[in-house]
N, C-alpha and C positions, 0 to 999 in steps of 0.2 A: 884696430883698423877701422871698424864701423864708426867708432867714436871720432876718429880723426876725419873721416869723410863727413860726418854730420857737422863737426866744427867748421870744416871748410865751407860747406854749403850754407850754413847759417851765417857765416861771416860775409857771404856774398848776397845774402837776402833770400835764399831759397830755404824757407823753414815752414814745412807743412803744418807743424803743430801750432804755429802762431797765427795761422790764417783766421781772421776775424769774420766768420761767416755772416753774422748779423749786420756788420758794417757794410759788407759787399752787397747783401740783399737790399739794404736801405738805399745804397747808391744806385742799384739797378732800378728800384722803384722811382727814384727821383729822375733818372735819365729817361725812363719810359714815359713818365708824365710830361716831361719837358718836350720829348719828341712828338707826343700827341698834341701838344699845345703850340707847335711850331716855334718853340724856343730852342736856343742852342743846346744840342745834345749829341752824344756819340752814338745814339741809337736812332736809326732813321724812322722807325715806326711807320712803315709804308702800308696804307690801306689797300686791301685786296678787292674791295667792293663785292666780296662774296659773303653772303649771309648763310649761316649754317642752319637757319630756322626754316628754310624752304624745303618743300617736299621733294623727295627723290623718286623719279619714275622707276617702277619695279619691272624686272624682266624685259627691259627695253634695250636692245643693243645700241651702243653709242661708239662712234669712232674717236679714238684718242691719238694724240701725238705726244712724244716725250723727247725733248731736246735740252741738253744741259752739259754735255761733254763732247766727246769726239764722235759719238754715235747718235743717229736719229732713229727713233723707234715709233712704230705704229701698231695698233691693235684694235679689235672690236671687243668691247666689254659690256657685260650686263650684270646687274646686281639683283639678287633674289630678296624675298621678304625678310630673310634672316640677316641680310647685309653681306652675304657671301658673294664675292665677285667671280665671274667666269671670264677668263681672258682667252680670246680666240684670235686666230689670224695674225698672230704676233710676227712681226718682221722688223729687221733693223738694217741700216746701211750707214755708210760714213756720213757724218754731218756735212751738208753742202758748205763749201768753203774750206774744207780740210785738205782737198786734193787739187788746189789751185784757186786763184781769185775768181770770184763770180760777180757779175753786175747785179743790181737790185732785181731786175726782171728775171734773170736767169736763176737767182736764188729762190724766188717764190715759185718759179716754174718747177724746180726740182721738188719743193715741198708739195706742190699740187699733184704732180705726177706720182709721187710716192703715196699720196693719200687716196688717189682715185680708185684703186682696186678694192678699197674697203667701203666706199661710200654706198654702193648698192646693197650692202648688208645691214644698213641702218636707215630707219626712217626718221630718226631724231634729227631735228633741224640744227642742232648745235654740235660742234666739234670741241672736245676738251683738249687744251694744248698746254702741257706742262713745259714752260719755256724758262729755263733757269740761268739765263744770262742777265746782266744788269739792265733792268728795264723799269720804266715808270708805268704802273698800271693806271688805266683811266676808268671812269665810272661806268662806261659801257662794256667793260670786260676786255678791252683791247690793251695793248702795251706798246710804248715807244722805246725802242732799243737805245740805250744810252751809250754803250760801247761794247765791243766784242771782247771776250776772254778766250782762253784755250786755243789761241792761234787761228781763229776763224778768219778767213780772208774774203770778206764781202763788205768793203767799206761803204758802198752806196746804201746799204741797208741801215746803217747807223742813223739815228734820229728819225726813222720812219716807223710806221705803225705795222706791227707784225701780223695781227689778226686781219687788218684791212688788206695787206698784201696777199695773204693766202686766200682770203675770200674773193678778191678780184681775179686771181689766177684760176680759181675753181669755177668762177662764173663764166670765164672764157671757154671752159670745157663743158658748160651746160649744167653746172651744179650750183644751187643757191644754198649756202650754209652760213650760219652764224659761228663765230669762233670766240671762245672764252679762254683768256690767258691767265695762268697762275704760275707761281714759282714752285720749286720742289718742296719747300718747307710748308707752304700753305697746302700743297697736295698731300703731304704727310698728315697734316691735321685732318683734311677731308677724308683720307683713307681711314682714319680713326672713327670718323662719323659713320662710315659704312658699317663698322662693327656696332656702333651705338644704335643702329636701327632696331636691334632686338634687345637692347640693354637700356638702362636708365641713367645714362650719363647726364650730368648737369652742365658740362662745358668741355671744350676740347683744346688740347695743346699738341703741337707738332714740334719735335726736336730732332735735329740731325747732327750727328757727330761722326764725320768721316774724314775725308781729305780736308774739308772745311767744317764750319759749324754755323748753325742758325736756329732760330726759334720762331714759332708762330703761335698765336693764341686768339681767343675770341674776346673782342672788346665791345662794350656798349657804345653806340654812336654818340651819345651825349658827352662821352669823355674824349671824343676825337674832335677837339675844338678847332683844330686847324682846317677842318672841313665843315664850315657852317651850313653847307648845302645838304647835309645828311638829315634824315628823319631821326629825331632824338629817341624815338621809341624802338629803333632797330638795333642791330648789332652786326659785326662783320669780323672776319679773320684779319689779323694784323701781322704783317711780316716785320719782325722786330729788327732783323739784321744784327743779331746779338754778338756776332763776331767782332763788331766794331766797338763794343763796350770798352771804354778807356779809363773809367774811374776805379782803377785798381793799381796797386803798387807793383812795379816791375823790379825784379832782381837784376843784378849785373848781367847774368846770362841772357835774360830776356832782351835787355838793351843791346847786347852784342848781336843777338840773332836779328833783331829788328833792323840793325844797320846793314845787314847782309841781304835784306829783302828788296824787291823792286818797288815797294810801297812803304818805306819807313814812316813810322808814326801812325799808320792806319791798321785797322783790324788787330789791335794789340791783344784782345782777349782770344781771338781765334788762334793767334800765334803761341798762346800758352797752353791750348788744350787739344788742337786738332792734329790729325795724322800727318798732314803735310809738313809739320814743323817739329814733332817730338824727336825724331831721329837727329835732326840738325841741332836741336837744343842740347841733346845728350852729347853730341860731338863737341859742342862749345864748352860744356861743363868739363869734359875730359881734357880738352886742350888747356883750359885754364888751370886744371889740377896738376898739369905737368910741372908748373912752376913751383909747386909745393913738395915735390919729391914723393908723391903718393904711389907712383908706378915704378916698376923696374926699368932699367935702361932700355931693354929690348922692346918692352911694351910702349914706353915713351916714344921711341923712334917710330913704331908702327902708327901710333896715334898722330904724331906730328906730321907724318907723311900725308895725312888727310888735308892738311893746310899747305901743301907744297906748291908746286907750280900750278896745280889745278885743284880747286876746292872740291873735295869729294867727301861730304859728310856721310856718316853711317845712315842707312835708311831706317825709317821707323820699324819696318819689319825685322831687319837685322837686330836692332837694339831690343825690341820687344820680345822677339823669339828667344834671345839670349837671357834677358832679365826674367822672362817668364818661364825659364827652364825647359824650353823646347827648341834649342838651336839645331838647325840642319847641318850636314857635314861641311857645307861651304860657308858657314857663318864665320865672319872675320875674327870674332873673339875666340874661336877655337884654334886659331893659328898658334904655332909654337912660340911666337914672340910673347904670348901672354902666359904667365905662370898661373898656378892655382890662386895665388894671392892677388895677382893682377885681376883675374876674373871676378873674384869676390869684391875687389875695389870698384870695378865697373858697375856691378849690381848695387853696391852701397851708394855710389854717386848718382846713378841714373834712375833707380827705382823711385826716389822721391819726386822725380819729374812726372811720372805717371800717377803717383798718389795725389799730387797737387792738382793735376788735370781732372781727376775723378771728383775731388772736392769742388772745384770750380764748375764742372759740368752739373753737379747736383744743385749748386746755388742758382745756376742759370735756369734749370727746369723749375725749381721752386719759385723763382721770381715770376715765371709765367703762370704757374698754377695760382699763386696768390693774387696776381693781377686780374684773373678771370672773375674774382669775387664769388666764386662758386665752391662747392665741395663741403659745405657745412653739414649736409645730410649724408651720413654714411651709406644710405641706400642709393644716393645719387652722386657718385664720385666724379671727379674730373678725369676724363680719358686723356692719357698722355701716350701718344704713338711715337715711339723712338725708332729712328732709322739711322743707318751709317755703320760702316765696317769698323771704325775705331771703337765705337761703343761695344759692339758685339764680339769683335775678334781680338781685342787687346788682352794679353795674358797677364802682364805684369801686375803684381799687387792686387790680384783678384779684381780687376778694374771694374767690371760691370757690377759685381757685388758691392764694391766700395761706393760706387755712385748711388746704388739703391739704399745702402745703409745711411749714407749722408743725407739723402733726400728724405728718408723716413724720419730722421732726427729733426730735420728742419720743419717738416709739415705736421708731424704728430703733435708737437708742442702748440701748434696753432689749431689743432683739432680739425684739420682739413683732410677730407677723404679723396683719394686719387687711385687710379689704376694704371699701371704701365702695360702697354700692349705692343705687339710687334706684328705689323701688317706687311706681308711680303709684297713686293712690287708696288710700294706705296705711291710713287710718282704716277704710275699708270692708273691705279685705282682712284687716286685723288682726282686726276684729270677727268676720269669717267664720272665721278660724283658731281664735279662742276658742270659737266656737260648734260647731266641728267636732272639737274635741279629745275623745278618748275617755277 
């Protein structure tokens, strides 16, 4: 049975054993260099204009905001000499624009009102704002919103400056503050820097693998040739937008999934490894397998129903819980329609999806570590802060362990030292670091 499943997957191009890690690493390097040079590239390589070399104020409370989903969060954060963050006055509310359309002025009034109660608890002149919607970061630390995602209804805010809007609304209330904007991946990198204050790290990488995926790393300004205005002696965090990487072969299942998305042809790499897509990808694999007779008639009927009058793919949690041997009582694969042989077939067909995702995630991390140009000294490793539920909670195929083993194999042969860390509340802590930099 397993052999027939492997034969079927390989025939459609899903063959984990044949992944050419070095070829994909080389392609990542080429795309990263092209993106930095303003040449055609699937990687945006967005400058953050945040240097990690600046000193961080110690034991100084700073107000932070975190927006990137359907919730808006605020807190007052301080960081001690060991890099340990204290998060206080934490509060969250619905993201403005999720409960009805707002004008530009009304949107920023909500942000300002939500922030006001924290401002008297911080003398720091800067607010750190983790803003993880598509935006163009400007050299002064502001950001122009390109478009909304996650169903936010505030159309007048599009193409306006987020930091400026918040600053103006606060000024009307008697508060003068600077606002520095960063996205969640750069914040993840900076949260790693908070740990590095008491360590000897040579560079920093932020990697997120959750609903989506992205990477940030520290680049020398002299290599960011699309920004000739930068001092060549400095460095800054780069938002890679690695989910957009497209120099990678797609199997038939990837192509079918891509056709079902609202942005076909875009974010191909993200669609191969992130939690938003793995359950759908498994559903497509099983639907295609129905044509080969790998399932019993009753299981085939249950699977085919997912593509009936309404498209109802299995969720990533349902598929991962089952393939990871931890299904709950309402897991669809425990239905009587699936025999013991059917269940083994589901695992044989879908486990390779997670195995491939782990390999590709490791390649992505390795590409960023290598691009830093650091890590040659074992006493000064590259700090890789990893965030995201898909990385930490995926059960199938010992996902996290497989990522780590693959990463070790890629970097040990290059004699590069690195350390994987996990900083809780990375977006909030990273925003605090940005706000506390002198």
